[in-house]
N, C-alpha and C positions, 0 to 999 in steps of 0.2 A: 670429880671436879678439882683436880689437884693443881691449883694455881699457886705460883710462887710469891706469897706475900712477904716472905722473909728478905728477899733480895733488895726490896725497896723500903725497908723499915716498917713492915706491917701493913702497908697500903699499896694498892696498885692504881695506876691511872685508868679511868674509864672514859673512853671517847664515845660521845653520844651522837648518833647520826639519824636523821630522818629516813625512815625505811622507804618512803615513796620518792623523795627528791634526791637523796644521797647527801644532802647538805649536813655539814657538821654543825650541831646545835650548841654543844658545850663540852667541856672536859671537867670531870670531877674525880674524886678519889674514893676508893672503896677499901674498907678493911674486910676481913673474912665475914664478919657478921653482916655488914651491909650487902656484900655479894649474896650471901645465903638468903637474906630477906628479899632481895631483888628477885631471885629465882623462885622463892616460895610465893610471893605476892603478885608477881608480874608487873610491879611498879618499880621504877628505877629509884634506888636508895643509895645514898652516899654517906661518907663519914666526913663531918665538918671538922676540919683541923682547927679552925678559929674558935668554934664552940665546944669542941671535944665531945661530939655526940652524933648519933645517926640522924639523918633527915631524909625523908622521902620527898622527891621533887614534887611540888604542887601542894604540900601540906598547908601552906599559907595562901598561895595564890589560886589554887584550884587547877593550875596548869600542869597536870601530871604527865608523865612519860610512860606510856604503856609499852612494855617490852614485847618485841616481835622476834628478836633473834639476839643471841649472844655468841660472840666469837672471841678467841684468844689468839695472841701472836705466837710465834715459834718458840719463844722463851717462857711462855705462860706467865708473864709478869705485867700484862696489860690486857684490857678487854675492849672490844668494840661492841657497843650496845645499840642495836637498831631499834628505833622506837616509833610509835605513833604519838605525836605530841597532841595533847588535849589543851586547847586554848590558843590564843593568838600569838604567843611568844614564850620563849624559854628564859630569856635574859631578865635578870632582876632590874635592869635599867629600861625595860620596855621594848626590847627588840625581839624579832623572831629567833635570832641566834645570838649567842654571846660574841660571835665574830662579826661585828658590824663596823669595825674600824679597818682601814686599809692604809698601809704605808705608802705615801705619795710624796716624792721628792724630799724624803727625810722627815716627814711629819705624819702623824697618825690623823687621818681624816675620817669622820663618820660618813659612810657611803650608802646608807639606807635609812629609810624612815622608820620611826617607832611604830610598832603594831598595836600597842596599848599603853595606857597611862599607868605606870607602876604605883603611883599614889593611890589609885583606886583598888588595888589588890593587896598591898603590903601595909 
């Protein structure tokens, strides 16, 4: 599992995709420890740059991301994690995906409905 964590300052981007629909749910960052924990537990774990610690998606909300497949790019400095999402959404703002805004005539517009109330889980 020789990923190149050094090229990007000790962390690699992790693109998270729904294994069934193909929709990109979120992008996070993994250091080597987060990647190893993801592989060992089968739950997607990231490194929080703002909190300077590991976090497993769903530890607060219960909306975990169960790993189904992990792929890397040709440079081995990014991973694609295909998951089965447990819960109505991945985004901490209450949406199925973190990509719920669309650029429309120079403005970011919300283009889908919330799937849950974030106040009820955070």
